[in-house]
N, C-alpha and C positions, 0 to 999 in steps of 0.2 A: 520381481519376476512374476509373470502371470501366465501360468500354463493352463490351457483349456482342459476342463474336466477335473481339475484339482480344486478342492474346496478347503480353504484354510480357516481355522478358528478366528484368526485375526481379521478376516474379512466378514465374519458373521456378526449378527446383532449381539450385543453384550447381554449376558444372562443376569437377571436380577439376583438370583441365588444360585451360583455355579455349583454348589454342593449337590444339587439334585440332578444336574446334567441337562443336556439339550433336549433329550427325548421327553422328559417330564415337562419341560417348558413348552414343547410342541403340543403335548396333551392339554396343557392349560390354555394355550392359544386356541386350540380346537374347541374346547369347552365354551369359550367366550362366544364363538360363532354359532352355536347350536340355537335353533329357532325358539324352542319352548323352555320355560323355566324348569319344568319337570325333567327334561332331557339334560339340561345344564346341571341340575341338582344331582342326578344319578351319576353323571360323568365326574362331577367334583368329588363325590364320595368314593368313586373308584380310584381317582387320583390320590386322595388322602390315604387309601389302603396301600397303594404302591409306595408312597412316601414313608408310610409307617414301617413297611417291610425293609426299606433301605437302611434304616438306622434302628434296629431292634434294641440295641444296648441303651438307647436313650429313653426307653419306656418307663424307666424308674424315676425319671426327673419330674419335678413338679410342673403341673399344667402342660404336660407333653402334648396331649391332643389339641389343646388350645393353640399351642405354638405351631402345630402343623397347619391349622386353619389360617392362622396369621400369615404363615409362609405362602399358602395358596393365594391369599388376597394380594400379597406383595408381588408374586409372580404374574398375577393377572393384571397388575397395575391398577387394581381396585375397579376393574371393569367387568368382573364376573358377577352377573345379577342372579344371586341364589339366596336361599335362606341359610345364613351361617348359624351353626349351633352355638357359637360364642360371639361375644362382642369383639369386633376387629379394630376398634379405635386404637388399641395399643400398637397394632401393625402400622398405622399411619406414622406413629412416632418412630418406630423401628426403621421405616423406609425413608424418613427425612434425614438428610445429611446434616451433621452438626456444623455450626459456624466454625470456621478455622480460628485457631487460637493465635492471637497476636504474638509475634516473636519479640522477646525482650530486647530492646535496642539501647538500654541504658549503658552508658560507658562507665567502666570501672578502671581505675588506674593500674591495678595488677590483677591478673586473672586467677592466680593461684589461691587467693583468698575466697573468691567467688562473690556473687552479688549479695547473698544473704548476709555475709559478714559486713559488707559495706552498708547494708541497711541497719545492722546493729551499731555501726559507728555513728550513723545519723541519729539513732535513738539515744545513744550515750551522750551525744552533744547536748541534748535537751533535758536530760535527767538531773534532778537535784542530788547532791551527795547524800548517801544513806545506805541502808542495808540492801535495798532493792538494786541500786546502781552497782554496789560492790559485788553482788551476786552475778549481775550481768557482765561486769568487767571480768570476773573470774572465768565465766563460761566462754566469753569472747576470746580472751587471751589463750586459754587452753586449746580452743578450736583453731586459732591462728597458728599455734605451734604445731598442732597435728597436721594442718594443711601444708605448712612449710616442709615438714618431714616427708609427708606422703608424696608431694610433688617434686621433692628434691630440688627445690628452687632456691639456690643460694644457701645461706647458713640458716640453721634452725636454732641458733643461739637465743638464749633468753633476752639478751640485749636487743636483738633485732626485733623480736616481738614487742618489747617495750617501746622501742623507737617508732615502729610502724603504728602502734596503738596511739601514741602521742600525736604523730603526724596526721593520721587520718581522722582524729577527733579534734583537730585544730588546737592541740595542746591541752584540752580539757581533762583528759585522762592521763595521769602520770603514774606509771606502774613502779612501785617501790620494790626493786628486786632484792632488797635486804630483808623484807618481810613477806613478800608474795611467794607462795610455793606453787609451782606448776604440778599438774597431775602427772603421774608416771605413765609414759606412753609405751604400749606394747609394740616393740619393734617388729615382732613376727607378724602382727596384724597389719602394720603399715606395709611390710614387705609383700604380704598376700594381696593387699589392695592394689599395690603397684603392678603386680603380676597380672591381675585381672584387667587393670587399665591398659596394659601393654598388649593384651590379647585382642582388644576391641579393634 
């Protein structure tokens, strides 16, 4: 719907730093157009003063003034030709969008254990028997049991953990349930985690 005379934010130019508002952005845009460096400098210092008064509670933070000048440079799209009292190279880094992180696409047979546990399975397949492998087996088995209980996915019986550990390590790790002792799991903690998960 386009009603004559109405000006919607969605139709306006996107603000570089919305926290300062559109009026401050207009001041910065005006400063860029001033003909002399002296005028631009005076205007920039006035704008910094306004920005400073907008967030007085942040004056205690480290490099507060430096950040204000960095923000001014970003809002001007680095086109404001003045003598900055600080090095604004850091502002270039702030203004650069980070590269998007690749979403993990690795397939795992069962989601309740999670990708990290399957990475541990792969690690266990390559390890020689010994204290280091025993410690990793212990940690992995206990986390598997915790995951089963937390996600309420089927049975959390010791036999299931032992079977899954053998299956996903291609039979290399055989848990002896006669001698292996699982850590005691705090059911209240598991219950609290499930409540948090259900609220999401």
